[in-house]
DRENDO-1510 file (C-alpha; in Angstrom, 1 decimal, always signed):
<recs>
REC; n; res; u; v; w
REC; 1; MET; +0.0; +0.0; +0.0 .
REC; 2; PRO; +1.3; +3.5; -0.8 .
REC; 3; LYS; +2.5; +5.7; +2.0 .
REC; 4; LEU; +0.2; +8.7; +2.5 .
REC; 5; VAL; +1.3; +12.2; +3.3 .
REC; 6; ILE; -1.3; +14.9; +3.9 .
REC; 7; LEU; +0.1; +18.5; +3.7 .
REC; 8; THR; -2.3; +21.2; +4.9 .
REC; 9; GLY; -1.9; +24.7; +6.1 .
REC; 10; PRO; -2.9; +28.3; +5.2 .
REC; 11; ILE; -2.8; +29.8; +1.8 .
REC; 12; ALA; +0.8; +30.5; +0.6 .
REC; 13; ALA; +2.4; +28.7; +3.5 .
REC; 14; GLY; +4.4; +26.7; +1.0 .
REC; 15; LYS; +2.5; +23.4; +0.8 .
REC; 16; ASN; +2.9; +22.9; -2.9 .
REC; 17; THR; +6.6; +23.8; -2.8 .
REC; 18; VAL; +7.2; +21.3; -0.1 .
REC; 19; ALA; +5.1; +18.7; -2.0 .
REC; 20; ASP; +7.2; +19.3; -5.1 .
REC; 21; ARG; +10.5; +19.0; -3.2 .
REC; 22; LEU; +9.3; +15.9; -1.4 .
REC; 23; ALA; +8.2; +14.3; -4.6 .
REC; 24; ALA; +11.6; +15.1; -6.2 .
REC; 25; ARG; +13.4; +13.4; -3.3 .
REC; 26; LEU; +11.3; +10.3; -3.5 .
REC; 27; THR; +11.5; +10.0; -7.3 .
REC; 28; ALA; +15.2; +10.5; -7.2 .
REC; 29; ARG; +15.3; +7.3; -5.1 .
REC; 30; GLY; +13.2; +5.4; -7.6 .
REC; 31; ARG; +9.8; +5.8; -5.8 .
REC; 32; THR; +6.6; +6.5; -7.7 .
REC; 33; VAL; +4.8; +9.6; -6.3 .
REC; 34; VAL; +1.3; +11.1; -7.0 .
REC; 35; VAL; +0.7; +14.6; -5.8 .
REC; 36; VAL; -3.1; +15.3; -5.5 .
REC; 37; ASP; -4.0; +18.9; -4.8 .
REC; 38; VAL; -7.6; +19.8; -3.8 .
REC; 39; ASP; -7.2; +23.1; -5.6 .
REC; 40; ASP; -6.5; +21.2; -8.9 .
REC; 41; VAL; -9.8; +19.3; -8.4 .
REC; 42; ALA; -11.7; +22.5; -7.6 .
REC; 43; ALA; -10.2; +24.1; -10.8 .
REC; 44; MET; -12.0; +21.4; -12.8 .
REC; 45; VAL; -15.2; +23.4; -12.2 .
REC; 46; GLY; -15.6; +25.9; -15.0 .
REC; 47; PRO; -16.4; +29.6; -14.4 .
REC; 48; PRO; -17.4; +30.9; -12.0 .
REC; 49; GLY; -15.4; +28.2; -10.2 .
REC; 50; ALA; -16.1; +25.7; -7.5 .
REC; 51; ALA; -16.5; +28.1; -4.6 .
REC; 52; ALA; -18.7; +30.6; -6.5 .
REC; 53; ALA; -20.8; +27.8; -7.8 .
REC; 54; GLY; -21.3; +26.4; -4.3 .
REC; 55; LEU; -19.3; +23.3; -5.2 .
REC; 56; TRP; -16.2; +23.7; -3.0 .
REC; 57; PHE; -17.2; +20.8; -0.7 .
REC; 58; ALA; -18.1; +18.7; -3.7 .
REC; 59; ALA; -14.5; +19.3; -4.9 .
REC; 60; HIS; -13.3; +18.0; -1.5 .
REC; 61; GLU; -15.4; +14.9; -1.9 .
REC; 62; ALA; -14.1; +14.3; -5.4 .
REC; 63; HIS; -10.5; +14.9; -4.2 .
REC; 64; GLY; -11.0; +12.3; -1.5 .
REC; 65; ALA; -12.3; +9.8; -4.0 .
REC; 66; LEU; -9.3; +10.4; -6.2 .
REC; 67; VAL; -6.9; +10.1; -3.3 .
REC; 68; GLY; -8.6; +6.9; -2.2 .
REC; 69; GLN; -8.3; +5.4; -5.7 .
REC; 70; TRP; -4.6; +6.3; -5.8 .
REC; 71; MET; -4.2; +4.6; -2.4 .
REC; 72; ARG; -5.4; +1.4; -4.0 .
REC; 73; SER; -2.8; +1.6; -6.8 .
REC; 74; ALA; +0.8; +0.4; -7.1 .
REC; 75; VAL; +2.3; +3.8; -6.5 .
REC; 76; ASP; +4.7; +4.1; -3.6 .
REC; 77; HIS; +3.6; +7.5; -2.2 .
REC; 78; VAL; +0.5; +9.7; -2.4 .
REC; 79; VAL; +1.0; +13.3; -1.3 .
REC; 80; VAL; -2.2; +15.2; -0.6 .
REC; 81; VAL; -2.1; +19.0; -0.7 .
REC; 82; GLY; -4.8; +21.4; +0.4 .
REC; 83; PRO; -6.9; +23.1; +3.0 .
REC; 84; VAL; -8.2; +20.0; +4.8 .
REC; 85; TYR; -9.1; +21.8; +8.0 .
REC; 86; SER; -12.6; +21.1; +9.2 .
REC; 87; PRO; -13.8; +17.7; +10.5 .
REC; 88; ALA; -16.1; +17.5; +7.4 .
REC; 89; GLU; -13.2; +18.2; +5.0 .
REC; 90; GLN; -11.1; +15.6; +6.8 .
REC; 91; ALA; -13.9; +13.1; +6.5 .
REC; 92; ALA; -14.4; +13.9; +2.8 .
REC; 93; LEU; -10.8; +12.9; +2.4 .
REC; 94; THR; -10.4; +10.0; +4.7 .
REC; 95; ARG; -13.7; +8.2; +4.1 .
REC; 96; TRP; -12.3; +7.0; +0.8 .
REC; 97; LEU; -9.0; +5.6; +2.2 .
REC; 98; PRO; -8.4; +1.9; +2.5 .
REC; 99; ASP; -8.9; +0.8; +6.1 .
REC; 100; GLU; -5.2; +0.0; +6.5 .
REC; 101; ALA; -4.0; +3.4; +5.3 .
REC; 102; VAL; -2.1; +5.4; +7.9 .
REC; 103; PRO; -1.8; +9.0; +6.9 .
REC; 104; LEU; +1.1; +11.2; +8.0 .
REC; 105; TRP; -0.6; +14.6; +8.7 .
REC; 106; VAL; +1.8; +17.5; +8.1 .
REC; 107; VAL; +0.9; +21.1; +8.9 .
REC; 108; VAL; +2.9; +23.7; +7.0 .
REC; 109; ASP; +2.2; +27.0; +8.7 .
REC; 110; ALA; +3.3; +30.6; +8.6 .
REC; 111; PRO; +2.0; +33.9; +10.0 .
REC; 112; VAL; -0.5; +35.8; +7.9 .
REC; 113; ALA; +1.9; +38.6; +7.3 .
REC; 114; VAL; +4.3; +36.1; +5.6 .
REC; 115; THR; +1.7; +34.3; +3.6 .
REC; 116; PHE; +0.1; +37.5; +2.4 .
REC; 117; GLU; +3.4; +38.9; +1.3 .
REC; 118; ARG; +4.1; +35.6; -0.6 .
REC; 119; ALA; +0.7; +35.7; -2.2 .
REC; 120; GLN; +1.2; +39.3; -3.3 .
REC; 121; ALA; +4.6; +38.3; -4.9 .
REC; 122; GLU; +3.0; +35.7; -7.2 .
REC; 123; ALA; +0.8; +37.2; -9.9 .
REC; 124; SER; -0.7; +33.8; -10.7 .
REC; 125; ARG; -2.3; +33.4; -7.3 .
REC; 126; GLY; -5.6; +35.1; -8.2 .
REC; 127; LEU; -8.1; +35.3; -5.3 .
REC; 128; SER; -5.5; +34.6; -2.6 .
REC; 129; ARG; -3.9; +38.0; -3.4 .
REC; 130; ASP; -7.1; +39.7; -2.3 .
REC; 131; PRO; -6.4; +41.0; +1.2 .
REC; 132; GLU; -10.0; +40.4; +2.5 .
REC; 133; PHE; -10.1; +36.8; +1.1 .
REC; 134; HIS; -6.6; +36.0; +2.2 .
REC; 135; HIS; -7.1; +37.2; +5.8 .
REC; 136; ALA; -10.4; +35.5; +6.1 .
REC; 137; ALA; -9.0; +32.2; +4.8 .
REC; 138; HIS; -6.1; +32.5; +7.2 .
REC; 139; ARG; -8.5; +33.2; +10.1 .
REC; 140; ARG; -10.5; +30.1; +9.2 .
REC; 141; PHE; -7.3; +28.0; +9.3 .
REC; 142; ARG; -6.3; +29.4; +12.7 .
REC; 143; ASP; -9.8; +28.8; +14.0 .
REC; 144; LEU; -9.8; +25.2; +12.9 .
REC; 145; LEU; -6.2; +24.4; +13.6 .
REC; 146; PRO; -6.9; +22.7; +16.9 .
REC; 147; ALA; -9.0; +20.1; +15.1 .
REC; 148; ILE; -6.4; +19.3; +12.4 .
REC; 149; PRO; -4.4; +16.1; +13.0 .
REC; 150; ALA; -0.7; +17.0; +13.1 .
REC; 151; ASP; +2.0; +14.4; +13.2 .
REC; 152; LEU; +4.5; +17.0; +12.0 .
REC; 153; VAL; +4.3; +20.8; +12.2 .
REC; 154; PHE; +6.6; +23.3; +10.4 .
REC; 155; ASP; +6.8; +27.0; +10.4 .
REC; 156; SER; +7.7; +27.9; +6.8 .
REC; 157; ALA; +8.7; +31.4; +7.9 .
REC; 158; ARG; +11.5; +29.8; +9.9 .
REC; 159; ARG; +12.4; +26.7; +7.8 .
REC; 160; ASP; +12.9; +26.6; +4.1 .
REC; 161; PRO; +11.0; +24.1; +1.8 .
REC; 162; ASP; +14.0; +21.8; +1.4 .
REC; 163; GLU; +14.4; +21.4; +5.2 .
REC; 164; ILE; +10.8; +20.7; +5.6 .
REC; 165; ALA; +10.8; +18.2; +2.7 .
REC; 166; ASP; +13.9; +16.5; +4.1 .
REC; 167; ALA; +12.2; +16.1; +7.5 .
REC; 168; ILE; +9.1; +14.6; +5.9 .
REC; 169; TYR; +11.2; +12.3; +3.7 .
REC; 170; GLN; +12.9; +11.0; +6.9 .
REC; 171; ALA; +9.5; +10.3; +8.3 .
REC; 172; VAL; +8.3; +8.3; +5.3 .
REC; 173; GLU; +11.5; +6.7; +4.2 .
REC; 174; PRO; +13.5; +6.1; +7.3 .
REC; 175; PRO; +17.1; +4.8; +6.8 .
REC; 176; SER; +17.3; +1.1; +6.6 .
REC; 177; THR; +19.0; -0.7; +9.4 .
REC; 178; GLY; +21.1; -3.6; +8.6 .
</recs>
């Protein structure tokens, strides 16, 4: 069964960058990796978009089904990325997992001043560059943080993506003894 890593945290905390760096480490060692981002699933909804069309939670459910299917495949690792904060969002993801799946929950966090500055620096970010949206999304993350499972927690304002990816890699691919 694939090993499952779930990366969650606020907008622009660095989840995708960490996922890409982790995938690069794993594939460099011959592992097959699937990165499944809930935002990519939500982007499948045409204009006006999943959130505006009232389909954001449906995107979470479809994302969970997609992750569950990958967990039943022959890949070595499935890396989930996205805002999986509330108990309902967590259930939308985990209900599709095989019973024997043991997710490694990783929170990649950063203060809102840092995440907003990062979002502003990336023209492709769209809605997350809007101050009102960004701050509201960050507040939602903070409010729900106590309910988010967290095996590992990283502050991406203090640790760079490579350090975080290395730490996660060590958790999922511990050195062999022998």
